[in-house]
N, CA, C and O atoms as a printed pandas DataFrame, in Angstrom:
     atom_number atom_name residue_name chain_id  residue_number  x_coord  y_coord  z_coord
0              1         N          UNK        A               1   86.005   68.011   73.981
1              2        CA          UNK        A               1   85.804   67.483   72.652
2              3         C          UNK        A               1   87.146   67.513   71.931
3              4         O          UNK        A               1   87.753   68.570   71.761
4              5         N          UNK        A               2   87.593   66.346   71.515
5              6        CA          UNK        A               2   88.881   66.249   70.833
6              7         C          UNK        A               2   88.727   66.653   69.376
7              8         O          UNK        A               2   87.808   66.217   68.683
8              9         N          UNK        A               3   89.627   67.476   68.939
9             10        CA          UNK        A               3   89.630   67.909   67.540
10            11         C          UNK        A               3   90.792   67.242   66.824
11            12         O          UNK        A               3   91.879   67.078   67.376
12            13         N          UNK        A               4   90.535   66.867   65.595
13            14        CA          UNK        A               4   91.598   66.263   64.785
14            15         C          UNK        A               4   92.451   67.372   64.172
15            16         O          UNK        A               4   92.017   68.522   64.099
16            17         N          UNK        A               5   93.655   67.034   63.735
17            18        CA          UNK        A               5   94.472   68.054   63.041
18            19         C          UNK        A               5   93.753   68.652   61.839
19            20         O          UNK        A               5   93.948   69.826   61.524
20            21         N          UNK        A               6   92.926   67.862   61.166
21            22        CA          UNK        A               6   92.173   68.391   60.017
22            23         C          UNK        A               6   91.140   69.421   60.464
23            24         O          UNK        A               6   90.828   70.348   59.718
24            25         N          UNK        A               7   90.610   69.267   61.674
25            26        CA          UNK        A               7   89.650   70.243   62.222
26            27         C          UNK        A               7   90.363   71.527   62.633
27            28         O          UNK        A               7   89.847   72.628   62.441
28            29         N          UNK        A               8   91.553   71.371   63.200
29            30        CA          UNK        A               8   92.267   72.497   63.794
30            31         C          UNK        A               8   92.958   73.376   62.766
31            32         O          UNK        A               8   93.010   74.596   62.922
32            33         N          UNK        A               9   93.492   72.760   61.710
33            34        CA          UNK        A               9   94.296   73.503   60.738
34            35         C          UNK        A               9   93.572   74.719   60.146
35            36         O          UNK        A               9   94.148   75.807   60.154
36            37         N          UNK        A              10   92.345   74.593   59.636
37            38        CA          UNK        A              10   91.688   75.781   59.063
38            39         C          UNK        A              10   91.388   76.851   60.109
39            40         O          UNK        A              10   91.411   78.045   59.808
40            41         N          UNK        A              11   91.110   76.424   61.325
41            42        CA          UNK        A              11   90.850   77.392   62.403
42            43         C          UNK        A              11   92.132   78.157   62.718
43            44         O          UNK        A              11   92.116   79.382   62.839
44            45         N          UNK        A              12   93.234   77.436   62.849
45            46        CA          UNK        A              12   94.514   78.093   63.131
46            47         C          UNK        A              12   94.912   79.032   61.991
47            48         O          UNK        A              12   95.455   80.108   62.239
48            49         N          UNK        A              13   94.649   78.636   60.758
49            50        CA          UNK        A              13   94.952   79.522   59.622
50            51         C          UNK        A              13   94.168   80.818   59.725
51            52         O          UNK        A              13   94.716   81.897   59.498
52            53         N          UNK        A              14   92.893   80.721   60.066
53            54        CA          UNK        A              14   92.075   81.927   60.220
54            55         C          UNK        A              14   92.572   82.796   61.367
55            56         O          UNK        A              14   92.633   84.020   61.250
56            57         N          UNK        A              15   92.926   82.154   62.477
57            58        CA          UNK        A              15   93.409   82.920   63.627
58            59         C          UNK        A              15   94.754   83.590   63.327
59            60         O          UNK        A              15   94.994   84.719   63.756
60            61         N          UNK        A              16   95.611   82.909   62.606
61            62        CA          UNK        A              16   96.898   83.533   62.227
62            63         C          UNK        A              16   96.675   84.694   61.268
63            64         O          UNK        A              16   97.363   85.713   61.343
64            65         N          UNK        A              17   95.706   84.534   60.364
65            66        CA          UNK        A              17   95.374   85.632   59.446
66            67         C          UNK        A              17   94.864   86.833   60.245
67            68         O          UNK        A              17   95.235   87.975   59.974
68            69         N          UNK        A              18   94.016   86.559   61.226
69            70        CA          UNK        A              18   93.488   87.640   62.072
70            71         C          UNK        A              18   94.613   88.303   62.858
71            72         O          UNK        A              18   94.622   89.522   63.030
72            73         N          UNK        A              19   95.553   87.505   63.328
73            74        CA          UNK        A              19   96.696   88.041   64.073
74            75         C          UNK        A              19   97.508   88.996   63.185
75            76         O          UNK        A              19   97.906   90.075   63.622
76            77         N          UNK        A              20   97.741   88.587   61.950
77            78        CA          UNK        A              20   98.484   89.449   61.006
78            79         C          UNK        A              20   97.711   90.721   60.701
79            80         O          UNK        A              20   98.297   91.802   60.630
80            81         N          UNK        A              21   96.408   90.602   60.521
81            82        CA          UNK        A              21   95.585   91.775   60.240
82            83         C          UNK        A              21   95.547   92.704   61.439
83            84         O          UNK        A              21   95.555   93.924   61.277
84            85         N          UNK        A              22   95.505   92.142   62.647
85            86        CA          UNK        A              22   95.530   92.983   63.845
86            87         C          UNK        A              22   96.854   93.725   63.955
87            88         O          UNK        A              22   96.891   94.885   64.366
88            89         N          UNK        A              23   97.937   93.055   63.588
89            90        CA          UNK        A              23   99.242   93.739   63.553
90            91         C          UNK        A              23   99.231   94.911   62.590
91            92         O          UNK        A              23   99.827   95.954   62.859
92            93         N          UNK        A              24   98.549   94.733   61.463
93            94        CA          UNK        A              24   98.442   95.831   60.494
94            95         C          UNK        A              24   97.616   96.988   61.058
95            96         O          UNK        A              24   97.925   98.152   60.801
96            97         N          UNK        A              25   96.590   96.680   61.808
97            98        CA          UNK        A              25   95.773   97.728   62.450
98            99         C          UNK        A              25   96.625   98.501   63.439
99           100         O          UNK        A              25   96.621   99.732   63.441
100          101         N          UNK        A              26   97.350   97.788   64.271
101          102        CA          UNK        A              26   98.190   98.453   65.269
102          103         C          UNK        A              26   99.234   99.337   64.588
103          104         O          UNK        A              26   99.451  100.477   64.998
104          105         N          UNK        A              27   99.869   98.815   63.564
105          106        CA          UNK        A              27  100.877   99.602   62.836
106          107         C          UNK        A              27  100.240  100.840   62.206
107          108         O          UNK        A              27  100.821  101.925   62.247
108          109         N          UNK        A              28   99.050  100.684   61.625
109          110        CA          UNK        A              28   98.376  101.837   60.996
110          111         C          UNK        A              28   98.045  102.894   62.025
111          112         O          UNK        A              28   98.210  104.083   61.755
112          113         N          UNK        A              29   97.583  102.497   63.194
113          114        CA          UNK        A              29   97.258  103.466   64.243
114          115         C          UNK        A              29   98.526  104.144   64.743
115          116         O          UNK        A              29   98.552  105.363   64.915
116          117         N          UNK        A              30   99.575  103.365   64.976
117          118        CA          UNK        A              30  100.842  103.936   65.458
118          119         C          UNK        A              30  101.457  104.896   64.459
119          120         O          UNK        A              30  102.089  105.881   64.843
120          121         N          UNK        A              31  101.271  104.611   63.168
121          122        CA          UNK        A              31  101.890  105.425   62.123
122          123         C          UNK        A              31  100.961  106.472   61.540
123          124         O          UNK        A              31  101.273  107.082   60.517
124          125         N          UNK        A              32   99.826  106.686   62.180
125          126        CA          UNK        A              32   98.903  107.718   61.708
126          127         C          UNK        A              32   98.198  107.351   60.421
127          128         O          UNK        A              32   97.919  108.224   59.599
128          129         N          UNK        A              33   97.906  106.086   60.233
129          130        CA          UNK        A              33   97.195  105.643   59.029
130          131         C          UNK        A              33   95.815  106.259   58.938
131          132         O          UNK        A              33   95.268  106.756   59.922
132          133         N          UNK        A              34   95.276  106.217   57.760
133          134        CA          UNK        A              34   93.963  106.830   57.551
134          135         C          UNK        A              34   92.877  106.055   58.280
135          136         O          UNK        A              34   92.982  104.847   58.492
136          137         N          UNK        A              35   91.852  106.766   58.648
137          138        CA          UNK        A              35   90.713  106.168   59.337
138          139         C          UNK        A              35   90.144  105.034   58.481
139          140         O          UNK        A              35   89.815  103.965   58.997
140          141         N          UNK        A              36   90.033  105.270   57.190
141          142        CA          UNK        A              36   89.477  104.259   56.283
142          143         C          UNK        A              36   90.289  102.968   56.335
143          144         O          UNK        A              36   89.723  101.880   56.443
144          145         N          UNK        A              37   91.616  103.087   56.260
145          146        CA          UNK        A              37   92.470  101.893   56.286
146          147         C          UNK        A              37   92.331  101.130   57.611
147          148         O          UNK        A              37   92.268   99.900   57.627
148          149         N          UNK        A              38   92.285  101.867   58.704
149          150        CA          UNK        A              38   92.159  101.240   60.026
150          151         C          UNK        A              38   90.828  100.498   60.129
151          152         O          UNK        A              38   90.786   99.356   60.588
152          153         N          UNK        A              39   89.757  101.133   59.709
153          154        CA          UNK        A              39   88.435  100.491   59.807
154          155         C          UNK        A              39   88.349   99.266   58.899
155          156         O          UNK        A              39   87.775   98.248   59.286
156          157         N          UNK        A              40   88.906   99.354   57.714
157          158        CA          UNK        A              40   88.891   98.204   56.804
158          159         C          UNK        A              40   89.663   97.039   57.424
159          160         O          UNK        A              40   89.203   95.899   57.368
160          161         N          UNK        A              41   90.814   97.306   58.005
161          162        CA          UNK        A              41   91.591   96.252   58.641
162          163         C          UNK        A              41   90.869   95.688   59.871
163          164         O          UNK        A              41   90.913   94.481   60.113
164          165         N          UNK        A              42   90.208   96.551   60.644
165          166        CA          UNK        A              42   89.459   96.074   61.807
166          167         C          UNK        A              42   88.328   95.157   61.371
167          168         O          UNK        A              42   88.075   94.132   62.004
168          169         N          UNK        A              43   87.650   95.523   60.291
169          170        CA          UNK        A              43   86.571   94.675   59.780
170          171         C          UNK        A              43   87.119   93.315   59.349
171          172         O          UNK        A              43   86.475   92.287   59.561
172          173         N          UNK        A              44   88.294   93.309   58.751
173          174        CA          UNK        A              44   88.910   92.052   58.325
174          175         C          UNK        A              44   89.255   91.176   59.534
175          176         O          UNK        A              44   89.043   89.964   59.509
176          177         N          UNK        A              45   89.784   91.792   60.583
177          178        CA          UNK        A              45   90.101   91.059   61.812
178          179         C          UNK        A              45   88.832   90.461   62.399
179          180         O          UNK        A              45   88.791   89.280   62.745
180          181         N          UNK        A              46   87.815   91.275   62.506
181          182        CA          UNK        A              46   86.549   90.823   63.064
182          183         C          UNK        A              46   85.970   89.671   62.274
183          184         O          UNK        A              46   85.505   88.693   62.860
184          185         N          UNK        A              47   85.990   89.764   60.963
185          186        CA          UNK        A              47   85.461   88.715   60.109
186          187         C          UNK        A              47   86.255   87.426   60.274
187          188         O          UNK        A              47   85.669   86.348   60.370
188          189         N          UNK        A              48   87.562   87.521   60.309
189          190        CA          UNK        A              48   88.396   86.328   60.462
190          191         C          UNK        A              48   88.134   85.644   61.803
191          192         O          UNK        A              48   88.077   84.416   61.870
192          193         N          UNK        A              49   87.978   86.416   62.854
193          194        CA          UNK        A              49   87.688   85.837   64.165
194          195         C          UNK        A              49   86.308   85.189   64.194
195          196         O          UNK        A              49   86.139   84.098   64.740
196          197         N          UNK        A              50   85.331   85.861   63.608
197          198        CA          UNK        A              50   83.977   85.287   63.549
198          199         C          UNK        A              50   83.979   83.964   62.795
199          200         O          UNK        A              50   83.371   82.989   63.238
200          201         N          UNK        A              51   84.653   83.933   61.673
201          202        CA          UNK        A              51   84.696   82.705   60.875
202          203         C          UNK        A              51   85.393   81.572   61.627
203          204         O          UNK        A              51   84.975   80.418   61.532
204          205         N          UNK        A              52   86.436   81.889   62.362
205          206        CA          UNK        A              52   87.109   80.863   63.164
206          207         C          UNK        A              52   86.160   80.337   64.230
207          208         O          UNK        A              52   86.088   79.130   64.461
208          209         N          UNK        A              53   85.445   81.221   64.868
209          210        CA          UNK        A              53   84.476   80.810   65.899
210          211         C          UNK        A              53   83.373   79.950   65.316
211          212         O          UNK        A              53   83.010   78.926   65.893
212          213         N          UNK        A              54   82.836   80.360   64.170
213          214        CA          UNK        A              54   81.788   79.574   63.517
214          215         C          UNK        A              54   82.308   78.194   63.143
215          216         O          UNK        A              54   81.596   77.200   63.283
216          217         N          UNK        A              55   83.539   78.130   62.671
217          218        CA          UNK        A              55   84.108   76.845   62.278
218          219         C          UNK        A              55   84.272   75.924   63.485
219          220         O          UNK        A              55   84.022   74.723   63.389
220          221         N          UNK        A              56   84.687   76.476   64.603
221          222        CA          UNK        A              56   84.830   75.680   65.825
222          223         C          UNK        A              56   83.468   75.133   66.255
223          224         O          UNK        A              56   83.344   73.957   66.598
224          225         N          UNK        A              57   82.457   75.990   66.235
225          226        CA          UNK        A              57   81.120   75.559   66.645
226          227         C          UNK        A              57   80.539   74.547   65.657
227          228         O          UNK        A              57   79.911   73.571   66.066
228          229         N          UNK        A              58   80.748   74.776   64.362
229          230        CA          UNK        A              58   80.255   73.832   63.360
230          231         C          UNK        A              58   80.899   72.464   63.548
231          232         O          UNK        A              58   80.229   71.439   63.423
232          233         N          UNK        A              59   82.177   72.442   63.843
233          234        CA          UNK        A              59   82.874   71.181   64.091
234          235         C          UNK        A              59   82.285   70.483   65.309
235          236         O          UNK        A              59   82.076   69.270   65.293
236          237         N          UNK        A              60   82.018   71.245   66.361
237          238        CA          UNK        A              60   81.441   70.670   67.571
238          239         C          UNK        A              60   80.052   70.090   67.287
239          240         O          UNK        A              60   79.714   69.005   67.760
240          241         N          UNK        A              61   79.250   70.832   66.502
241          242        CA          UNK        A              61   77.921   70.323   66.165
242          243         C          UNK        A              61   78.016   69.040   65.334
243          244         O          UNK        A              61   77.255   68.098   65.555
244          245         N          UNK        A              62   78.938   69.006   64.391
245          246        CA          UNK        A              62   79.087   67.821   63.558
246          247         C          UNK        A              62   79.515   66.632   64.400
247          248         O          UNK        A              62   79.010   65.524   64.217
248          249         N          UNK        A              63   80.435   66.853   65.315
249          250        CA          UNK        A              63   80.878   65.753   66.181
250          251         C          UNK        A              63   79.738   65.252   67.048
251          252         O          UNK        A              63   79.631   64.048   67.284
252          253         N          UNK        A              64   78.880   66.152   67.531
253          254        CA          UNK        A              64   77.725   65.744   68.327
254          255         C          UNK        A              64   76.753   64.912   67.491
255          256         O          UNK        A              64   76.163   63.954   67.992
256          257         N          UNK        A              65   76.587   65.273   66.230
257          258        CA          UNK        A              65   75.698   64.514   65.359
258          259         C          UNK        A              65   76.290   63.158   65.007
259          260         O          UNK        A              65   75.580   62.153   64.962
260          261         N          UNK        A              66   77.606   63.134   64.756
261          262        CA          UNK        A              66   78.270   61.895   64.371
262          263         C          UNK        A              66   78.360   60.901   65.528
263          264         O          UNK        A              66   78.247   59.692   65.324
264          265         N          UNK        A              67   78.562   61.412   66.739
265          266        CA          UNK        A              67   78.730   60.533   67.896
266          267         C          UNK        A              67   78.052   61.149   69.117
267          268         O          UNK        A              67   78.721   61.742   69.963
268          269         N          UNK        A              68   76.715   61.012   69.214
269          270        CA          UNK        A              68   75.989   61.643   70.323
270          271         C          UNK        A              68   76.342   61.047   71.688
271          272         O          UNK        A              68   76.035   61.649   72.717
272          273         N          UNK        A              69   76.977   59.880   71.712
273          274        CA          UNK        A              69   77.328   59.242   72.981
274          275         C          UNK        A              69   78.736   59.581   73.444
275          276         O          UNK        A              69   79.185   59.058   74.463
276          277         N          UNK        A              70   79.440   60.437   72.726
277          278        CA          UNK        A              70   80.795   60.832   73.110
278          279         C          UNK        A              70   80.733   61.587   74.427
279          280         O          UNK        A              70   80.031   62.591   74.542
280          281         N          UNK        A              71   81.458   61.110   75.406
281          282        CA          UNK        A              71   81.428   61.738   76.733
282          283         C          UNK        A              71   82.713   62.484   77.064
283          284         O          UNK        A              71   82.898   62.894   78.210
284          285         N          UNK        A              72   83.608   62.673   76.092
285          286        CA          UNK        A              72   84.872   63.358   76.381
286          287         C          UNK        A              72   84.654   64.828   76.701
287          288         O          UNK        A              72   85.358   65.387   77.542
288          289         N          UNK        A              73   83.696   65.458   76.048
289          290        CA          UNK        A              73   83.373   66.868   76.318
290          291         C          UNK        A              73   81.933   67.104   75.873
291          292         O          UNK        A              73   81.693   67.808   74.892
292          293         N          UNK        A              74   80.977   66.521   76.590
293          294        CA          UNK        A              74   79.602   66.582   76.144
294          295         C          UNK        A              74   79.062   68.014   76.159
295          296         O          UNK        A              74   79.338   68.784   77.080
296          297         N          UNK        A              75   78.297   68.354   75.135
297          298        CA          UNK        A              75   77.649   69.661   75.062
298          299         C          UNK        A              75   76.193   69.432   74.688
299          300         O          UNK        A              75   75.876   68.619   73.819
300          301         N          UNK        A              76   75.335   70.148   75.346
301          302        CA          UNK        A              76   73.916   70.055   75.016
302          303         C          UNK        A              76   73.629   70.936   73.810
303          304         O          UNK        A              76   74.432   71.800   73.456
304          305         N          UNK        A              77   72.496   70.717   73.192
305          306        CA          UNK        A              77   72.065   71.572   72.088
306          307         C          UNK        A              77   71.983   73.019   72.556
307          308         O          UNK        A              77   72.371   73.937   71.834
308          309         N          UNK        A              78   71.479   73.212   73.760
309          310        CA          UNK        A              78   71.359   74.573   74.302
310          311         C          UNK        A              78   72.713   75.246   74.460
311          312         O          UNK        A              78   72.849   76.441   74.200
312          313         N          UNK        A              79   73.717   74.484   74.886
313          314        CA          UNK        A              79   75.060   75.051   75.037
314          315         C          UNK        A              79   75.632   75.432   73.669
315          316         O          UNK        A              79   76.240   76.494   73.528
316          317         N          UNK        A              80   75.446   74.588   72.677
317          318        CA          UNK        A              80   75.913   74.908   71.332
318          319         C          UNK        A              80   75.200   76.132   70.774
319          320         O          UNK        A              80   75.826   76.982   70.139
320          321         N          UNK        A              81   73.909   76.224   71.004
321          322        CA          UNK        A              81   73.156   77.389   70.537
322          323         C          UNK        A              81   73.657   78.658   71.225
323          324         O          UNK        A              81   73.807   79.695   70.579
324          325         N          UNK        A              82   73.912   78.582   72.519
325          326        CA          UNK        A              82   74.394   79.753   73.241
326          327         C          UNK        A              82   75.780   80.178   72.713
327          328         O          UNK        A              82   76.035   81.370   72.537
328          329         N          UNK        A              83   76.657   79.219   72.465
329          330        CA          UNK        A              83   77.969   79.542   71.892
330          331         C          UNK        A              83   77.799   80.214   70.527
331          332         O          UNK        A              83   78.437   81.225   70.231
332          333         N          UNK        A              84   76.932   79.633   69.711
333          334        CA          UNK        A              84   76.697   80.190   68.380
334          335         C          UNK        A              84   76.196   81.634   68.493
335          336         O          UNK        A              84   76.655   82.505   67.754
336          337         N          UNK        A              85   75.280   81.887   69.393
337          338        CA          UNK        A              85   74.699   83.227   69.541
338          339         C          UNK        A              85   75.711   84.244   70.072
339          340         O          UNK        A              85   75.552   85.440   69.827
340          341         N          UNK        A              86   76.738   83.806   70.785
341          342        CA          UNK        A              86   77.743   84.762   71.249
342          343         C          UNK        A              86   78.498   85.374   70.074
343          344         O          UNK        A              86   79.077   86.454   70.196
344          345         N          UNK        A              87   78.490   84.682   68.939
345          346        CA          UNK        A              87   79.169   85.212   67.747
346          347         C          UNK        A              87   78.263   86.056   66.862
347          348         O          UNK        A              87   78.727   86.755   65.961
348          349         N          UNK        A              88   76.978   85.982   67.129
349          350        CA          UNK        A              88   76.026   86.706   66.273
350          351         C          UNK        A              88   76.000   88.185   66.587
351          352         O          UNK        A              88   75.254   88.936   65.959
């Protein structure tokens, strides 16, 4: 399934944010940061990754609705549901 730059940009922004937050987690652990700070940063990383995944799946669902005959990367409803559930 081909994604447009408009589809990819918000996902990449979320992934880069998660990458930065993960760097903060690693630094906090290496420097003896407080448990609270580490857990808060881990939650932020997890949330950013989940949102990126949901956005990717939502885009795929929208493309399937907009063009059900697209054969570039066909996905069944069951496959989309399974992908969605992996994030739940």
